[in-house]
Steps between C-alpha positions, in 0.01 A plus 500: 500500500754399757566373885525547880751507802531466884641774723804665378686819594369843394684816456609703803418827313126428468283277711172527311193305581513138387281437194502122494118483469515713179758259355266219589214692324704535192595146495136388537428696178774299330313186620210594263741484216419135414137576405619739238823323399347153432307587186781721372776228568301243318419716204828695453881440528642598831724755329201672348315524824799649682572740222152652511486506876808734491377702194169584664644572843775717355241689290328608822834589671649681192457856626728417794762321292736804433513574870558146593796474248648808650476348841656185374793689351572658835504163680822317597609220259383238751158644519478539114599133454239389762231685316592349163494151665158573657359597156662244278512211753221539761258667257546360151673171530339376827147593356576311183609190699192520717270544194660198317469294821135583497468395131665163590280457809189521274586152373440340843249771606715573802510881528556493875862351500667787301327746728569339830864423413536881534488432876860407457588862434573580856757214508680662204444858611637463851805322349554786254438758774803344691720550186369833372369680812740348761213355707619243753397133431451275796573129503140430590407617140565140381224374737243675287656482157544124480133424572393772259716339229356148570146653498573659160593170359177339629302787365659499161414141395169324523702183573830604668657160416400526130641819368372608154709727274199730438449553876871553553522755225209709641640478852842598394365807316293605793787462746723700253243777509496485886876545515496804273195651679683446824806673371263786381379548851835520657634725227188716530574562862861564414410790252206632702731751670631636164171510303133572592238240438372656179848519351569134586174389357549706170860369464397140586244503207745695274783266538244213515380599150849462372524160665167402356612592155794275549281218619282533185800496272664204685187297494354599164171598670250704301493874554120560422271367766178517310216741586309246697780461761546879552239541774654213707856647437385842621349366816799279565746775452317768707343318795741218622779682302529876518259584786627227733854595428447866580348396837782253549795730444341773719463248779846347445683834579390457876500121521813285548581277208475180705160596649367604162588154342285342767211742448510419132379144599160661455580444124511114495238473777249699295612330177438153654146587589434652153652185338273259687182713490521663158749304292361161588839348603504160671787392715592149615532412872871536506481841313253629775760365759784681329293821483446480869875425578612791291240743652578397860876502451506839338245644751708375794814641334323836488392483856845409597669781308236760626604420867861584432609823675519794261853565417621856472727515203551741207278468210605341178572854363696611805706186546739562211682787365379663173659348195397639171 
């Protein structure tokens, strides 16, 4: 799982066809995650779910692991660090936070809020792209960010003036996942010039497995999921997990990080529909208002970013000398 972005600079050495629609397609698959994650999140510890998502995906990718590790060893230190952060942070820890937010949401039967809060990913991703990818941030950015944050507050709480601890916990976990997934998108774009999509995917799940083991140890989660939960775990790991990520990383190679983060809005949009139609979630009037405000603010941000003239600058790989 991860995020989307507006229109940012691409490499001068390769102007390949933009694959924003493929990014959106992969993100839409992530939106189906809730149907599979809900029964698992309410039956198992978050660490157990995340551990087996990574075990199953890495078992499929195992034949390519030696080649991926060799490619990893050839990378610069900055790219190696980015891959580790993608695996441990964006894959393992973020998924654990999201799964736990889903488990807490079950108490109020509100499975839409943790999903739609992922619409804030572009806010975080564009900010991170400024820091990591040297994208230019315009002052008008605040015009879209502030309404999005207000909308997120309205969406998070059934009564925005009566904040409950359980609602706040679920929201903070979901937002934490959004931040980490946003970072994963930006870093994925950063290393896409050094590694091919299969290598990134394999390394993501490899380091993600190490991160998932750490989550299990830190939280005391059970290791064994029980036979009855294995079919759901396999579907969760392979469809919105592995398959969607393979498509995503292939598309990300020719999609600017800022535009990709916006295409990934297909994730919370699909997830919201799934939550209402299949997970029987009921939202208050102010939550529907918050959902609309977040959707409009982020969509307008995407439209605004997409209208920016394409800057011709060196790619992330070309912009710095090789160090390590």
